C-alpha positions in Angstrom: 5.3 -10.3 -13.4 3.1 -12.2 -10.4 4.2 -15.8 -11.5 4.8 -18.2 -14.5 3.6 -21.6 -14.0 4.0 -24.9 -15.9 0.7 -26.7 -15.7 0.1 -29.5 -17.4 -2.7 -31.8 -18.1 -2.6 -35.6 -18.8 -4.0 -37.4 -22.0 -3.8 -41.1 -23.3 -0.2 -40.1 -25.0 0.9 -38.7 -21.6 1.5 -34.9 -20.2 0.5 -32.2 -22.4 2.0 -28.9 -20.7 1.2 -25.6 -21.2 2.3 -22.0 -19.7 0.0 -19.8 -17.0 0.9 -16.1 -16.6 -0.4 -13.7 -14.2 0.6 -9.9 -14.0 0.3 -6.3 -13.4 0.3 -3.4 -15.5 -0.1 0.6 -14.7 1.4 3.6 -15.6 1.9 4.9 -12.7 -0.6 7.7 -12.7 -3.6 6.3 -11.1 -4.3 3.3 -13.7 -3.8 -0.2 -12.8 -4.7 -4.0 -14.1 -4.5 -7.3 -12.8 -4.1 -9.8 -16.2 -4.3 -13.8 -16.3 -3.1 -15.4 -19.8 -2.6 -19.1 -20.6 -1.1 -20.4 -23.3 1.4 -23.3 -25.2 4.3 -20.9 -25.0 5.0 -18.3 -22.0 5.7 -14.9 -24.8 1.8 -15.9 -26.2 0.7 -16.4 -22.0 2.8 -13.3 -21.3 0.8 -11.3 -24.3 -2.7 -12.7 -23.4 -2.4 -11.9 -20.0 -0.7 -8.2 -20.4 -3.9 -7.7 -22.9 -5.9 -8.8 -20.3 -4.8 -6.6 -17.5 -5.3 -3.7 -20.0 -8.3 -4.3 -20.5 -9.5 -4.7 -16.8 -7.6 -1.6 -15.6 -9.3 0.5 -12.6 -8.9 4.2 -12.5 -7.6 4.7 -8.7 -9.1 7.7 -6.7 -5.7 9.4 -5.1 -4.9 12.4 -3.8 -2.5 15.1 -4.9 0.8 13.5 -2.8 -0.5 10.3 -4.7 -0.9 8.9 -1.4 -5.6 7.2 -0.9 -7.7 9.1 0.7 -8.3 6.8 3.5 -8.3 3.2 5.2 -9.5 0.7 2.7 -10.4 -3.4 3.7 -11.3 -5.9 0.8 -11.7 -10.0 0.3 -11.2 -11.8 -2.4 -11.7 -15.9 -2.3 -10.0 -15.9 0.9 -7.2 -13.2 0.2 -7.9 -10.2 2.7 -6.0 -7.0 2.0 -5.9 -3.9 4.5 -4.7 -0.5 2.5 -4.0 2.4 4.7 -2.7 6.0 4.6 0.3 6.7 6.7 2.4 10.2 6.1 5.6 9.8 5.3 6.7 6.5 5.3 6.5 5.4 1.2 5.1 2.4 0.0 4.9 -0.5 2.5 4.0 -3.3 1.3 4.4 -6.7 0.7 4.1 -9.8 -2.2 1.9 -8.9 -4.4 0.2 -6.0 -2.8 3.8 -3.8 -3.0 3.7 -4.6 -7.2 0.2 -3.5 -7.4 0.4 -0.1 -5.5 3.9 0.1 -7.0 2.1 0.1 -10.8 -0.9 2.6 -9.8 2.1 5.1 -8.6 0.9 5.1 -5.2 2.8 5.4 -1.9 2.5 6.7 1.8 0.4 3.7 2.3 0.4 0.9 4.2 -0.8 -2.3 3.1 -1.2 -5.5 5.0 -2.0 -8.9 4.1 -4.1 -10.7 6.7 -5.0 -13.7 4.3 -4.2 -17.1 5.3 -4.1 -17.6 1.2 -0.3 -17.0 -0.1 -1.8 -17.2 -3.5 -0.3 -14.0 -5.1 -3.1 -13.5 -8.1 -5.7 -13.7 -5.2 -4.0 -11.4 -3.0 -3.4 -8.9 -5.9 -7.0 -9.3 -7.1 -7.6 -8.1 -3.7 -5.6 -5.3 -4.1 -7.3 -4.1 -7.2 -10.7 -4.4 -5.4 -10.0 -2.6 -2.2 -8.2 0.3 -4.3 -11.4 0.0 -6.6 -13.6 1.2 -4.0 -11.6 4.4 -2.5 -13.7 7.4 -2.6 -12.6 10.8 -2.3 -13.1 12.4 0.4 -14.8 15.8 0.1 -15.3 18.8 1.7 -18.4 19.5 3.5 -20.4 22.5 2.5 -20.5 24.1 5.8 -16.5 23.3 6.1 -16.4 25.7 2.3 -18.5 28.8 4.0 -15.9 28.8 6.9 
């Protein structure tokens, strides 16, 4: 769960309240997604957000030790996230980038949020975009011959 917000709109009779929920869903085996749900009740909003997260899941290219193959930098809106592999350090990340990486099952990485914005949803989406842009590093044909 990234955040639950109570949002309101003003109508002629006063204020009408509803809830907005942002959450991350993952299987800790390389699949992760971010979802947003809005409803008049928190339980309904959480259900909608979970369905949205499952619908928007991405498969992450990971190495054998559940790390990432190379450094990656991505921007979503004003949120900027840099993720790089580090050996034997575990998961070093903050805010919602940590939540996304934990639920993807990724370890031995360091994530840095280089962002003027502290919007958790945008940081999570930037992290997903960074993980989506990962490519598997394949050995060159000359390396196989040796």
